[in-house]
C-alpha positions as CSV (number, residue, x, y, z in Angstrom):
1,M,-31.7,78.8,-80.2
2,Y,-29.8,77.0,-83.0
3,L,-30.5,73.5,-81.5
4,E,-34.1,74.4,-81.0
5,E,-34.4,75.2,-84.7
6,E,-32.7,72.0,-85.7
7,V,-35.2,70.0,-83.6
8,T,-38.1,71.8,-85.2
9,D,-36.6,71.3,-88.7
10,F,-36.1,67.6,-88.0
11,K,-39.7,67.2,-86.8
12,R,-41.0,69.0,-89.9
13,L,-38.8,66.8,-92.1
14,K,-40.2,63.7,-90.3
15,W,-43.7,64.9,-91.0
16,H,-42.9,65.3,-94.7
17,C,-41.5,61.7,-94.8
18,R,-45.0,60.5,-94.0
19,R,-46.4,59.6,-97.5
20,G,-49.6,58.3,-98.9
21,M,-48.0,54.9,-99.6
22,L,-46.8,52.6,-96.9
23,E,-43.9,51.4,-99.0
24,L,-42.5,54.9,-99.1
25,D,-43.1,55.4,-95.4
26,L,-41.1,52.2,-94.7
27,L,-38.2,53.5,-96.7
28,L,-38.1,57.2,-95.8
29,E,-38.9,57.3,-92.1
30,P,-36.3,54.8,-91.0
31,F,-33.7,56.4,-93.3
32,L,-34.4,59.8,-91.8
33,E,-34.1,58.4,-88.2
34,E,-31.0,56.3,-88.8
35,E,-29.0,57.8,-91.6
36,F,-30.0,61.4,-92.3
37,E,-27.7,63.0,-89.8
38,K,-24.7,61.1,-91.2
39,L,-25.2,62.6,-94.7
40,E,-23.0,65.3,-96.1
41,A,-24.8,68.7,-96.4
42,A,-25.2,68.3,-100.2
43,D,-26.9,64.9,-99.7
44,K,-29.2,66.4,-97.0
45,K,-30.3,69.0,-99.6
46,R,-31.0,66.2,-102.1
47,F,-33.1,64.4,-99.5
48,Y,-35.1,67.7,-99.0
49,Q,-35.5,67.8,-102.8
50,L,-36.6,64.2,-102.9
51,I,-39.4,64.6,-100.4
52,Q,-40.9,67.3,-102.6
53,V,-41.5,64.7,-105.4
54,E,-44.9,63.1,-106.1
55,D,-45.4,59.7,-104.4
56,Q,-46.0,58.0,-107.8
57,D,-42.6,59.1,-109.2
58,M,-40.8,58.2,-106.0
59,F,-42.5,54.8,-105.9
60,L,-41.3,53.9,-109.4
61,W,-37.8,54.9,-108.4
62,F,-37.7,52.9,-105.2
63,M,-39.3,49.9,-107.0
64,Q,-36.5,50.3,-109.6
65,K,-38.9,50.6,-112.5
66,E,-37.4,53.9,-113.4
67,V,-34.3,56.0,-112.5
68,P,-34.7,59.8,-111.8
69,K,-33.6,62.0,-114.7
70,D,-32.2,64.5,-112.2
71,P,-28.7,63.3,-111.1
72,D,-29.2,64.7,-107.6
73,L,-32.4,62.8,-107.1
74,A,-30.8,59.7,-108.7
75,R,-28.0,60.0,-106.1
76,I,-30.2,60.2,-103.0
77,V,-32.5,57.4,-104.3
78,K,-29.4,55.2,-104.7
79,I,-28.2,56.1,-101.2
80,I,-31.5,55.1,-99.7
81,L,-31.8,51.9,-101.8
82,D,-28.2,50.9,-101.0
83,R,-29.1,51.1,-97.3
84,V,-32.0,48.7,-97.9
85,Q,-30.4,46.4,-100.5
86,P,-26.7,47.1,-101.1
87,Q,-25.4,46.7,-104.6
88,N,-28.7,46.1,-106.3
89,Y,-29.4,49.5,-107.8
90,N,-27.4,51.0,-110.7
91,A,-28.1,54.7,-111.2
């Protein structure tokens, strides 16, 4: 039963990673597929928190126009950006 719930949760999470902006889809979906399971539990919670944020805010963070004020969000944004462009983001 536990494995079945995990699969359902992952599918639900994948659905939430589909955003209204292609740029966000191209960051979030591959990160989920390739890196999410490697995250520590606290960072997984941060990722869940991130996908609740409005696309416009997320877009500014990932385009490095702004840094999230919330340190938890800043951490997960940095983790995702470091995967795409190591050492270019200072949060």
